[in-house]
C-alpha positions in Angstrom: -5.9 -40.8 -27.0 -4.7 -39.3 -23.2 -2.3 -38.1 -23.2 0.8 -39.0 -20.7 1.1 -35.3 -19.5 -2.7 -35.2 -19.2 -2.3 -37.9 -16.9 -0.2 -36.3 -14.2 -2.5 -33.5 -14.7 -4.9 -33.3 -11.1 -8.2 -31.6 -11.8 -8.8 -28.9 -9.2 -10.4 -30.0 -5.7 -14.0 -27.7 -5.1 -14.8 -26.3 -1.2 -18.1 -27.9 -1.8 -16.7 -30.9 -1.8 -15.9 -31.1 1.4 -18.6 -29.7 3.1 -18.6 -25.7 2.6 -21.7 -24.1 2.1 -21.1 -20.5 0.9 -24.6 -18.8 1.7 -23.3 -16.2 3.8 -24.6 -18.6 7.6 -22.7 -21.6 7.5 -19.3 -21.4 8.7 -17.1 -22.1 6.4 -13.8 -22.6 7.7 -13.1 -26.0 8.4 -14.6 -27.0 4.5 -12.0 -24.4 3.1 -8.7 -25.8 5.8 -10.0 -29.5 4.6 -9.6 -28.5 0.9 -6.5 -27.0 1.3 -4.6 -29.5 3.4 -6.0 -32.3 1.1 -4.3 -30.5 -2.3 -0.6 -29.8 -1.1 0.7 -33.1 -1.4 0.0 -32.7 -4.8 0.0 -28.6 -5.7 -2.9 -28.3 -6.8 -5.7 -25.9 -6.9 -8.3 -25.3 -5.1 -11.3 -23.9 -6.8 -14.0 -21.8 -4.5 -17.1 -21.5 -6.8 -19.5 -18.1 -6.6 -20.7 -17.7 -2.7 -20.9 -16.2 -0.2 -18.5 -18.2 2.2 -18.5 -17.1 6.6 -15.1 -17.4 7.9 -15.2 -17.4 12.1 -12.0 -18.5 12.0 -8.5 -18.8 10.2 -7.3 -20.5 7.3 -3.5 -21.1 5.8 -3.2 -22.2 2.5 -0.2 -24.9 2.4 3.0 -24.8 0.4 2.1 -25.2 -3.2 -1.0 -24.8 -3.5 -3.2 -21.9 -5.0 -7.1 -21.0 -3.4 -8.7 -19.9 -6.6 -12.7 -17.7 -6.9 -14.1 -16.8 -9.9 -12.8 -13.9 -10.2 -10.0 -13.7 -13.5 -9.7 -9.3 -13.2 -9.8 -7.3 -9.4 -14.1 -6.9 -9.5 -15.2 -3.1 -7.9 -18.5 -3.3 -5.1 -18.6 0.8 -4.6 -22.8 -0.5 -3.7 -22.7 -0.5 0.1 -21.3 3.7 -0.8 -23.0 4.2 -3.8 -26.9 3.1 -4.1 -27.4 0.6 -8.1 -23.4 -0.2 -7.4 -22.6 -4.2 -6.9 -22.3 -5.3 -3.2 -20.0 -7.7 -2.2 -22.3 -10.3 -1.5 -24.2 -9.9 -5.7 -21.2 -12.0 -7.3 -18.1 -13.6 -7.5 -16.5 -15.4 -4.8 -17.0 -13.5 -1.2 -15.4 -14.0 1.6 -17.4 -13.2 4.6 -14.4 -12.4 8.1 -16.2 -12.1 11.9 -12.6 -14.0 12.7 -10.7 -12.3 15.8 -12.7 -9.4 16.1 -11.3 -6.3 18.4 -7.7 -8.2 18.3 -5.4 -6.7 15.8 -2.0 -8.6 17.2 -2.9 -12.4 16.4 -2.1 -13.9 13.6 -4.1 -12.9 9.5 -7.6 -14.2 8.6 -5.2 -15.9 5.6 -1.7 -17.2 5.8 0.2 -17.6 2.5 3.7 -20.7 2.3 5.9 -20.5 0.2 4.9 -20.8 -3.8 1.2 -20.4 -2.6 -1.2 -18.1 -3.3 -4.3 -16.5 -3.6 -7.0 -15.4 -6.4 -10.1 -13.8 -8.4 -12.1 -13.2 -4.4 -13.7 -10.4 -2.3 -12.3 -10.4 1.0 -15.1 -8.0 3.1 -15.8 -7.3 7.1 -19.7 -7.2 7.2 -18.9 -6.6 10.6 -17.1 -3.3 10.6 -19.5 -0.3 10.4 -19.4 2.5 7.7 -19.6 5.7 9.6 -17.8 4.6 13.0 -14.1 4.5 14.1 -13.5 1.2 12.5 -12.6 -2.0 14.5 -9.1 -3.3 15.0 -8.9 -6.6 12.9 -5.5 -8.7 12.0 -4.0 -8.8 8.4 -6.3 -10.0 6.2 -3.7 -12.3 4.3 0.3 -13.0 5.7 2.3 -13.6 3.6 5.6 -15.5 5.7 6.7 -17.7 3.1 8.7 -16.7 -0.7 7.6 -17.0 -4.2 3.9 -16.6 -2.8 1.2 -13.8 -4.6 -2.0 -12.4 -4.1 -3.4 -11.3 -7.6 -7.0 -10.0 -9.1 -7.8 -9.7 -5.2 -10.3 -7.5 -3.8 -9.9 -6.2 -0.1 -13.1 -4.5 0.2 -13.0 -3.2 3.7 -10.4 -4.8 6.3 -8.9 -3.3 8.9 -5.0 -4.2 8.0 -4.7 -5.3 3.9 -1.6 -7.3 3.8 2.0 -7.9 5.7 4.7 -9.5 3.5 7.3 -10.7 6.5 9.6 -12.1 5.6 8.4 -12.6 1.7 10.8 -13.1 -0.6 9.9 -12.4 -3.8 6.5 -11.8 -3.5 4.3 -11.0 -6.3 0.8 -8.4 -4.9 -0.8 -7.7 -8.1 -4.6 -5.5 -9.1 -5.5 -6.0 -5.9 -7.7 -2.5 -5.1 -9.9 -2.1 -1.7 -9.7 -0.1 0.9 -7.8 -1.3 3.5 -9.0 1.6 6.6 -5.6 1.3 9.4 -2.5 0.0 6.9 -3.2 -1.6 3.2 0.3 -3.6 2.4 3.2 -3.3 5.6 6.8 -5.0 4.2 9.9 -6.2 6.1 13.0 -8.5 7.0 12.7 -9.3 2.3 15.9 -9.6 1.6 15.6 -10.6 -1.8 13.3 -8.5 -4.4 9.0 -8.1 -3.7 7.0 -7.1 -5.8 4.2 -5.0 -5.3 1.9 -4.5 -9.3 -1.5 -2.8 -9.8 -1.9 -1.9 -6.1 -4.6 0.7 -5.4 -5.8 2.1 -2.3 -9.9 3.4 -2.7 -12.5 4.2 -0.7 -14.8 2.0 -2.4 -16.7 0.9 0.9 -17.0 4.1 2.7 -16.7 8.1 2.8 -18.9 9.0 5.7 -16.9 11.6 7.5 -16.0 10.2 10.2 -14.2 6.5 9.2 -12.7 8.5 7.2 -11.8 11.4 9.0 -10.1 8.5 11.5 -7.9 7.3 7.7 -7.1 10.4 6.3 -5.4 11.0 10.6 -4.6 7.5 11.4 -4.2 5.4 7.4 -1.1 4.7 6.0 -1.7 3.3 2.4 1.9 1.4 2.0 5.0 0.3 4.7 8.4 -1.1 4.1 10.4 -1.5 7.0 13.6 -4.2 5.3 13.1 -4.7 1.9 16.0 -5.1 -1.0 16.0 -4.5 -3.7 11.9 -3.6 -3.5 9.8 -3.2 -7.0 6.6 -1.0 -7.0 4.5 -0.2 -10.0 2.0 2.0 -11.2 0.2 2.3 -7.3 -1.8 4.6 -5.4 -3.3 5.4 -2.6 -6.2 7.6 -1.4 -6.9 9.3 2.2 -4.6 8.6 4.3 -2.6 9.5 6.8 0.9 8.9 5.2 0.4 7.3 1.3 3.8 5.9 2.3 5.4 5.5 4.6 9.8 3.5 4.8 10.6 3.2 8.6 13.8 1.4 10.4 13.1 -2.3 11.9 15.0 -4.4 13.8 15.4 -5.9 10.5 16.9 -2.7 8.9 15.1 -0.4 6.0 14.5 -0.1 2.2 15.9 0.1 -0.8 13.9 -0.1 -4.0 12.6 1.0 -7.4 9.2 2.9 -7.3 7.7 4.1 -10.4 4.6 5.3 -11.0 3.3 5.8 -8.0 1.2 8.5 -6.6 -1.3 10.2 -3.6 -4.2 11.6 -3.0 -5.6 13.5 -0.2 -3.1 12.2 2.3 -1.7 14.5 4.9 1.9 13.3 4.1 2.0 11.7 1.3 5.2 9.9 1.4 6.8 9.7 5.0 10.5 8.8 5.4 11.8 8.0 9.2 15.0 6.0 7.2 16.3 4.6 3.9 19.0 2.6 2.3 22.8 4.0 1.4 21.4 2.7 -1.5 18.6 5.1 -2.3 15.2 5.3 -2.5 13.9 5.9 -6.5 11.0 7.1 -7.2 10.3 8.1 -10.9 6.9 9.5 -12.2 5.7 10.0 -8.7 2.0 12.1 -9.0 1.4 13.6 -4.7 -1.3 15.0 -3.7 -1.7 17.0 0.1 -3.8 19.5 1.8 -5.8 17.1 4.9 -5.1 18.5 8.3 -3.5 21.5 9.7 0.0 21.1 8.4 -0.1 18.6 4.6 3.0 18.3 3.1 3.9 15.7 0.4 7.4 15.1 1.2 8.6 14.4 4.7 12.0 13.2 5.4 12.5 13.1 9.0 15.2 14.2 11.1 16.5 10.5 11.6 17.2 9.8 8.2 20.7 9.0 6.7 20.0 7.5 3.9 19.5 8.8 -0.1 16.0 9.1 -1.7 15.9 10.9 -4.8 12.4 12.2 -6.8 12.5 12.2 -10.3 10.3 13.3 -12.8 7.5 13.8 -9.6 4.8 16.2 -9.7 3.8 17.9 -5.8 0.6 20.1 -5.7 -1.9 20.9 -3.1 -3.1 23.5 -1.7 -0.8 22.3 1.2 1.7 24.5 3.6 5.3 23.2 1.6 5.8 20.7 -0.5 8.2 18.7 1.1 10.3 20.0 4.7 14.0 17.7 3.9 15.7 16.6 8.0 18.5 14.5 8.6 21.8 12.9 8.1 21.5 11.5 4.5 20.9 12.7 1.0 17.8 14.2 -1.3 17.0 15.4 -4.5 14.4 16.2 -6.7 14.9 16.0 -10.7 12.3 16.5 -13.2 9.9 18.2 -10.5 7.6 20.0 -10.9 6.1 22.2 -8.1 2.7 24.1 -7.3 -0.1 25.3 -4.7 2.6 25.5 -1.5 2.3 27.9 1.2 -1.7 28.0 1.1 -1.1 30.3 4.5 0.4 32.8 3.0 3.9 32.7 5.4 6.0 32.8 3.3 6.9 29.1 2.9 9.1 27.9 1.0 8.6 24.5 -2.0 11.5 22.9 -0.3 12.2 23.4 3.3 15.7 22.0 3.6 16.5 22.0 7.2 19.4 18.7 7.4 21.5 16.6 5.5 22.6 17.0 1.6 19.4 19.0 -0.8 20.1 18.8 -4.5 17.6 20.2 -6.5 18.3 20.4 -10.4 16.0 20.6 -13.6 13.1 21.7 -11.8 9.3 23.6 -12.7 7.9 26.3 -9.3 5.2 27.9 -11.0 4.0 30.1 -8.2 6.0 33.4 -7.5 7.2 32.4 -3.8 10.0 31.3 -2.3 11.3 28.4 -3.5 13.8 26.9 -1.5 15.0 27.4 2.3 18.3 26.3 3.1 18.3 25.6 7.0 21.5 25.9 9.1 21.6 22.5 9.1 22.6 21.9 6.1 25.7 20.2 4.9 25.3 20.6 1.5 22.9 22.0 -1.8 23.3 22.4 -5.4 20.8 24.2 -7.2 20.7 24.0 -10.5 18.9 24.9 -13.8 15.4 25.2 -12.1 12.6 28.2 -13.7 9.6 30.0 -12.5 7.5 32.7 -13.0 10.2 35.1 -12.8 13.3 35.0 -11.1 14.6 32.2 -8.6 13.7 32.8 -4.6 15.8 30.6 -2.3 16.7 31.8 1.7 20.3 30.2 2.4 20.5 31.0 5.9 23.6 29.5 6.0 25.0 32.8 4.5 
């Protein structure tokens, strides 16, 4: 006997029924948009079965609609980089994007509306070159409505990954790949965004010309104004800046950042501005040894807010683990500092140039200069720290 609930549940819409070919040759943009538009009044799921879907234009996922491929967990396609590994066109649901080549400042390839979702697909830019400076494209995905999500998605090689501007309560979960210029951008979010298990690794290319450009120009995660941002279990490899916090016309960030990491970045964490309520960074692992002045933490002279690092590890070999400036307060507690002053120039692990600095209960694992306190520092608290011998502190205010 058919239940009333079963009668109310509408079947998923298949993009093949709207003309999508998935053959990697036919432009499927219009077919996908017809399928998505047909679902907007019912809030249905639009399914894209296995295939290589070519997009020469942009698509919009309407309010309350989910666009879903076959992947139930984020896949890995390193076959372009590593012989014998799967390629993005071998299996599953792959979007081949050629729209807006050479144009960065236009609308994203795929835009999600309020309560809409993207799940289970691979996004791949076949015209991008593995061994050259990357070609600009707009963001692969944009969220400009509340409660939208991107889950179980591989962004294999977009120029820019996901734009969360005006995306209250956004959810980014289980996303991996190699965005070249920028991974995630967040701004104008006034109600608790969530970024979980998002990892940027060089699956697509490690060829010298491209990766050197990425290590100079790339940014893994960029946060403007976002209130009570939650960022958990995230990672980025091979960027100029791993995590950057900036001021925009909308304001700046406060949030909880747990279990985050950055490797082979010139600067792991750069804070140009933070909110007075603070950036709370816990259980972080940060490695910097690329470029002329690799540093894990840089707090700019422009910062007036609060930044707290708790139970974090910093290692190189680098020039210094942290450079702190500005008029805000920056604290390190229960942290481990290793492998600084690679040039033996007498640099301290923590160089405080301005504002207030707190260093408490930390371990410095080298018998070198540990903390430098410049004349611009207003207040400094150093307590309960350990080193191989005595703590070596240079306070220029004395």
